[in-house]
N, C-alpha and C positions, 0 to 999 in steps of 0.2 A: 709400757703401755698399758697393762693392766691398772696400776695404781694410777696413772696418768688419768684413764678413763672414769675412775672411780671419782677422784678428785672433781672431774668436771660433772659427773654425775651423769653420766652417758648412758648408762646400764646397757653395754653391748655384751652380745653371746661370746662364747668363746671361739666359735669358730670367726667372726668378726674380728675379735682382737688379734688374732693370728695372720689374719689377712692385711688388716690395718698397719700392724707391727711390721709385717715386709715390706709393705708398700712406704712405710715412713723410713724403713731402712735405706731403700732405694732412693729417695728425695734425700738424705743426709749423704748418702753416698755421692751423689751428682752436683750437690752442693759442694762436697769436700773437693770436688776434681777443680774447683775454681780456687782452691790454693796453690796447686801448681801451676796457675798460668803466670806466664811473665808479662808484668806490669811495669817492668824498668822503663818502658819509652813512652809511657803513660802520663800526661802531665794529671796532677790531681785537679777535681771540679768539686765546685760545690754548687754551682747552679747550669743545667745543661738545657733551661728553655728559654733563656733570655731573661732580661731584667725588668719587666713591665708587669705592674701589678693591674689586674682587672676587677677593681672593688668599684662599689656603686659610693656616692656621695653619703655621708651618715645624716639622713632626715630624719627626725622626729616626726611619727605619722600616729594618729590616732588608732588604739587598740580596740579590742571587745570590751563590752560592759560587763560586771559580772553576772548577770541575766542571761546577756548572750552567751557567755563563756558556758555557762550551766544549763542552757537550755534543753540540750540533747543529753546531760547526764542520765544514768541509769538510776543514782541514788544521790541527793545531797542532803546535807545538815547543817544548820545555821550559816546558810549562803555560801557552803564549802563542800567541794566534789567529795562523797564518800567512797572510800573503797576498802576492800577488804583487808584485813590484817598481814603482815606477812608472817607467816612462822617460821 
């Protein structure tokens, strides 16, 4: 758990690592119980909610102009949004 939190840059305290490690163990144990479930009589499913799509028509609509898009920008340069560099 400690190395995972370091990779995620969470900065957890040792007591948090202990508590979260126990909780993660409980979750893994609960999910592990599913491996023992008898599913021999259950048909495989790939779609459980019906087969109808709820999509809208793909229609072209006007977007924002560059001036409108940059109107509330804190900083801009040469017509572009300026953001801090990622270190």
